[in-house]
C-alpha positions in Angstrom: 147.5 58.1 -122.3 148.7 59.6 -125.7 152.1 61.1 -125.8 152.3 64.5 -127.5 154.8 67.1 -128.5 153.5 70.6 -128.5 155.7 73.8 -129.5 153.7 76.7 -128.1 154.5 79.9 -129.9 152.7 82.6 -127.6 152.1 85.6 -129.5 150.1 88.9 -129.1 146.6 88.5 -130.6 147.1 91.7 -132.4 149.9 89.7 -134.4 149.0 86.2 -134.5 147.3 83.7 -132.2 149.6 81.5 -129.8 150.5 78.2 -131.8 150.8 74.7 -130.3 152.7 72.2 -132.4 151.8 68.4 -131.6 153.9 65.9 -133.1 154.0 62.0 -133.1 156.4 59.8 -135.0 158.8 56.9 -135.1 162.1 55.3 -136.4 160.4 52.2 -137.7 159.5 50.2 -140.7 156.5 52.2 -142.3 153.4 50.1 -143.6 152.4 50.8 -147.0 149.2 52.6 -145.5 151.6 55.2 -144.0 152.8 56.1 -147.4 149.4 56.7 -148.6 148.0 58.6 -145.7 145.6 61.4 -146.5 148.0 64.6 -146.4 145.3 66.8 -144.9 144.9 64.3 -141.8 148.7 64.5 -141.2 148.5 68.0 -139.5 145.4 68.7 -137.4 144.8 72.3 -136.3 142.6 73.3 -133.4 141.8 76.9 -132.8 141.0 78.6 -129.6 140.4 82.2 -128.8 144.2 82.8 -127.9 145.9 79.9 -129.4 146.3 77.4 -132.3 147.2 74.0 -131.9 149.0 72.1 -135.0 148.7 68.4 -134.2 151.3 66.1 -135.8 149.0 63.2 -136.5 150.8 59.9 -137.6 150.5 57.9 -134.5 151.0 54.5 -136.4 154.6 55.9 -137.2 155.2 57.7 -134.0 154.7 61.0 -135.6 157.5 60.6 -138.1 158.2 63.8 -140.1 157.0 63.9 -143.6 157.2 66.5 -146.1 153.3 67.0 -146.2 153.1 67.6 -142.6 152.7 64.2 -136.3 150.0 61.6 -132.8 150.8 58.2 -130.5 153.4 57.3 -128.1 156.1 59.8 -129.2 156.8 63.2 -129.1 158.8 63.0 -132.4 161.3 60.3 -133.5 162.9 62.1 -136.1 162.5 62.0 -140.1 160.5 59.5 -141.9 163.6 57.7 -142.9 162.2 54.5 -144.1 160.1 56.5 -146.6 163.3 58.2 -147.5 165.0 54.8 -148.0 162.5 53.7 -150.4 162.6 57.0 -152.2 166.5 56.6 -152.7 165.8 52.9 -153.7 163.3 54.1 -156.2 165.6 56.8 -157.8 163.6 59.6 -156.5 166.4 61.9 -155.7 164.5 65.2 -156.2 162.0 63.8 -153.7 164.8 63.2 -151.1 166.1 66.7 -151.8 162.7 68.1 -151.0 162.4 66.1 -147.9 165.4 67.5 -146.5 164.7 71.3 -147.7 161.4 71.3 -146.0 162.4 69.6 -142.8 165.6 71.8 -142.4 163.5 74.9 -143.3 160.8 74.2 -141.0 163.5 73.7 -138.0 165.0 76.8 -139.0 161.6 78.7 -138.7 160.9 77.4 -135.3 164.5 77.7 -134.0 164.8 81.5 -135.0 161.1 82.3 -134.3 161.4 85.9 -132.6 158.5 84.9 -130.2 158.9 82.6 -127.4 157.6 79.0 -127.7 157.3 76.0 -125.6 158.0 72.3 -126.5 156.4 69.7 -124.6 158.7 66.7 -125.1 156.5 63.8 -123.8 157.9 60.6 -125.4 160.4 59.6 -128.0 162.2 63.0 -129.0 165.0 62.1 -131.6 166.2 63.5 -134.8 163.9 66.2 -136.3 161.8 66.0 -133.0 164.7 67.5 -131.2 165.6 69.7 -134.2 162.1 71.4 -134.0 162.1 71.8 -130.1 165.9 72.1 -128.6 166.5 75.6 -130.2 163.2 76.9 -128.6 162.8 79.2 -125.7 161.4 76.6 -123.3 161.6 72.9 -123.4 159.6 70.7 -120.8 160.7 67.2 -120.4 158.5 64.5 -118.7 159.0 61.1 -117.0 158.4 59.4 -120.4 160.8 61.5 -122.6 163.6 59.6 -124.4 166.1 61.7 -126.1 168.6 60.4 -128.5 170.6 61.2 -131.7 171.0 57.7 -133.2 172.1 58.5 -136.6 175.4 56.9 -136.5 173.8 53.6 -136.0 172.0 53.8 -139.4 175.0 55.1 -141.3 174.1 58.7 -141.2 175.1 61.8 -139.2 173.3 63.8 -136.6 171.3 66.3 -138.5 168.3 68.5 -138.2 170.3 71.1 -136.4 171.9 68.5 -134.0 175.3 69.7 -134.9 174.5 73.0 -133.2 172.8 71.9 -130.0 175.1 69.0 -129.4 178.1 71.2 -129.6 177.0 73.5 -127.1 176.3 71.0 -124.4 178.7 70.9 -121.4 182.2 69.6 -121.9 182.3 67.0 -124.5 178.8 65.3 -123.8 177.7 66.3 -127.4 180.4 64.3 -129.0 179.4 61.3 -126.6 175.7 61.5 -127.6 176.3 62.2 -131.4 178.8 59.2 -131.9 177.2 56.7 -129.6 173.5 57.4 -130.1 172.7 56.8 -126.4 169.6 57.8 -124.8 168.9 60.5 -122.2 165.9 60.4 -119.7 164.0 63.7 -119.0 166.1 64.2 -115.8 169.2 63.8 -117.6 167.9 66.4 -120.3 167.5 69.0 -117.3 170.8 68.1 -115.9 172.7 69.0 -119.3 170.5 71.9 -120.3 168.5 70.3 -123.2 165.5 70.7 -121.4 164.5 73.9 -119.3 161.7 72.4 -117.1 160.5 69.1 -115.9 156.7 67.9 -115.3 155.1 64.5 -114.8 153.1 63.4 -117.8 149.9 63.8 -115.7 150.5 67.6 -115.5 150.7 68.3 -119.1 147.0 68.8 -119.7 147.0 71.4 -117.0 150.1 73.1 -118.5 148.7 73.3 -122.0 145.5 74.6 -120.4 147.2 77.3 -118.6 149.6 78.3 -121.5 146.5 78.6 -123.6 145.0 81.2 -121.3 148.1 83.5 -121.5 147.6 86.8 -123.3 151.3 87.6 -123.5 154.4 87.0 -125.2 156.4 88.1 -122.2 159.0 85.1 -121.6 159.1 85.9 -117.8 155.3 85.4 -117.7 155.5 82.1 -119.5 158.3 80.9 -117.4 156.4 81.8 -114.1 153.6 79.8 -115.5 155.9 76.7 -116.3 157.6 76.8 -112.8 154.3 76.7 -111.1 153.8 73.1 -112.6 157.3 72.0 -112.9 159.2 69.8 -110.2 163.0 69.4 -109.3 164.4 66.2 -110.4 167.9 64.8 -110.6 169.4 62.0 -112.7 170.7 58.6 -111.1 174.1 58.6 -109.6 175.3 56.4 -112.6 174.0 58.7 -115.2 176.5 59.8 -117.8 175.7 63.4 -116.8 177.6 62.5 -113.8 180.6 61.3 -115.6 181.9 64.6 -117.3 185.2 64.1 -116.2 185.5 60.8 -117.9 183.8 62.1 -120.7 186.2 65.0 -121.3 189.2 62.8 -120.8 187.9 60.4 -123.6 185.8 62.4 -126.0 188.1 65.5 -126.1 190.6 63.8 -128.5 190.8 64.9 -132.1 190.1 61.9 -133.8 187.6 58.8 -133.5 190.6 56.4 -133.2 192.1 58.5 -130.2 188.6 58.5 -128.5 188.5 54.6 -128.7 192.1 54.4 -127.4 191.4 56.6 -124.6 188.2 54.5 -123.8 190.3 51.2 -124.1 192.9 52.7 -121.7 190.4 53.7 -119.1 188.6 50.4 -119.5 191.7 48.5 -118.6 192.9 50.8 -115.7 189.3 51.0 -114.0 187.6 48.0 -115.2 184.7 50.5 -115.6 181.5 48.8 -117.3 180.5 52.0 -118.8 183.7 52.1 -120.7 183.2 48.7 -122.0 179.5 49.4 -122.9 180.6 52.5 -124.7 183.3 50.7 -126.8 180.7 48.2 -127.8 178.3 50.8 -128.9 180.8 52.7 -131.0 181.8 49.3 -132.7 178.1 48.8 -133.8 178.1 52.1 -135.7 179.2 53.0 -139.2 183.0 53.8 -139.0 182.4 56.5 -141.8 179.5 58.0 -140.0 181.7 58.3 -136.7 184.4 60.4 -138.4 181.8 62.5 -140.4 180.0 63.1 -137.3 182.8 63.9 -135.2 183.9 66.7 -137.5 180.4 67.8 -137.9 179.8 68.6 -134.2 183.2 70.2 -133.9 182.4 72.7 -136.6 178.9 73.3 -135.3 180.8 74.6 -132.3 181.7 77.9 -134.2 178.7 78.1 -136.3 175.1 79.6 -136.1 172.0 77.5 -136.4 171.3 78.4 -140.0 175.0 77.8 -140.9 174.6 74.3 -139.3 171.5 73.6 -141.3 173.1 74.6 -144.6 176.0 72.4 -143.8 174.0 69.4 -142.7 171.8 69.8 -145.9 175.0 69.3 -147.9 176.1 66.5 -145.8 172.8 64.6 -146.1 172.7 64.8 -150.0 176.3 63.7 -150.0 175.3 60.9 -147.6 172.3 59.4 -149.7 174.2 60.1 -153.0 176.0 56.6 -152.8 179.0 58.4 -154.3 181.1 57.8 -151.2 179.2 54.8 -149.4 176.0 53.1 -149.1 176.2 53.0 -145.4 172.9 55.0 -145.0 170.9 52.5 -147.1 172.6 49.7 -145.4 171.9 50.9 -142.1 168.4 51.6 -142.5 167.8 48.3 -144.1 169.7 46.4 -141.3 167.9 48.1 -138.5 164.4 49.2 -139.8 163.4 47.2 -142.8 164.8 43.6 -142.7 165.9 44.1 -139.1 168.8 41.5 -139.0 170.8 44.1 -137.0 173.7 43.1 -139.1 174.8 46.0 -141.3 177.8 45.4 -143.6 179.5 48.9 -143.5 181.5 50.2 -146.2 184.5 50.9 -145.4 184.0 48.2 -142.7 186.7 49.8 -140.4 188.1 53.3 -139.1 191.6 52.6 -140.8 189.8 52.1 -144.3 188.1 55.6 -143.9 190.1 58.1 -145.7 190.3 61.7 -145.1 189.1 62.4 -148.7 185.9 60.5 -147.9 185.2 62.5 -144.8 186.1 65.9 -146.6 183.7 64.8 -149.4 180.5 65.1 -147.0 181.5 68.7 -146.4 182.4 69.7 -150.0 180.1 71.8 -152.2 177.5 70.2 -154.1 177.9 70.3 -157.8 177.8 73.5 -159.7 174.1 72.6 -161.0 173.1 71.8 -157.1 172.4 74.8 -154.9 172.8 74.6 -151.2 169.9 75.0 -149.0 168.4 78.5 -148.9 167.0 79.6 -145.8 164.9 82.9 -145.2 167.7 84.4 -143.2 166.8 87.9 -144.3 163.4 87.5 -142.5 164.6 86.1 -139.2 167.6 86.7 -136.9 170.3 84.0 -137.0 169.9 81.7 -133.6 173.5 82.0 -132.4 
């Protein structure tokens, strides 16, 4: 059965009809045909008496977000980074800026929407897919949900609002997820608060049908509807969400080096396989991305969603500029284009990542390059 993402904005008919957003996309190499898709077919709109459904219709690439906009086996696996990679190589920097501007503005709009909306997270939910859903009122995870923020594995940083919602997770789970890019299941998303409800995939059509019949924007009515079709679920005993004491002991430190030292100490004392696997994962990622991502998540704890998006936009443009490092291009090449899984990071080690390199990501853009402008005067800041 086709897995879909739908963000449901339930509004009074006198204002607007409810909106269902249905996304499908992936972090994979895109065929040439994907780059030349009919833009009108990338978003399909279905109208009912009391609702509207906008379907992200790019199943061949797991509904990767494009500036034109997703449908397939994913909710939304993030931005169309392979297309972004090709644009960078072609020198189309203005197109890259437009890519980030549109996606971040879209995320801000959904994240600060004044009416409650429901996101059905059925399938791969990563990057921008998480960005357009996590700040929402209700998030329904399923048995097929796979959540992750894997950007450090491609030489980038958790973006699309990730520094906001990761920093607000219990303890230091956000640092763990942001640095390692490890996955969470639907049950784990419920346990840590990333999702508000859980339902088996088979029940989603019924949930969508019942939501479509509601003629109210009362959050309590919507929640009652969701609870009627939701079920209790618990993560495995070995799940990372049952390791908060260890997470806080290791990932609460100020620097990546200290985090790694703490993991190595625990691994030697306890012979814990989780510590060993976490260390291996960290050593696969870009050293520069690790330091940039840690600083970003820590700053996100004290910022609103719009402030995080504006800062992430600045960081993203710095990250693709090649002025500090070519890690993003190298990471995408190694994992998604050539797929040799052997990126050559620059700098190649944490010791060679200077504080100036990290700070450059957070520094203002050039005097001729404006920061991201969000319609904050029209929306209440989500904080």
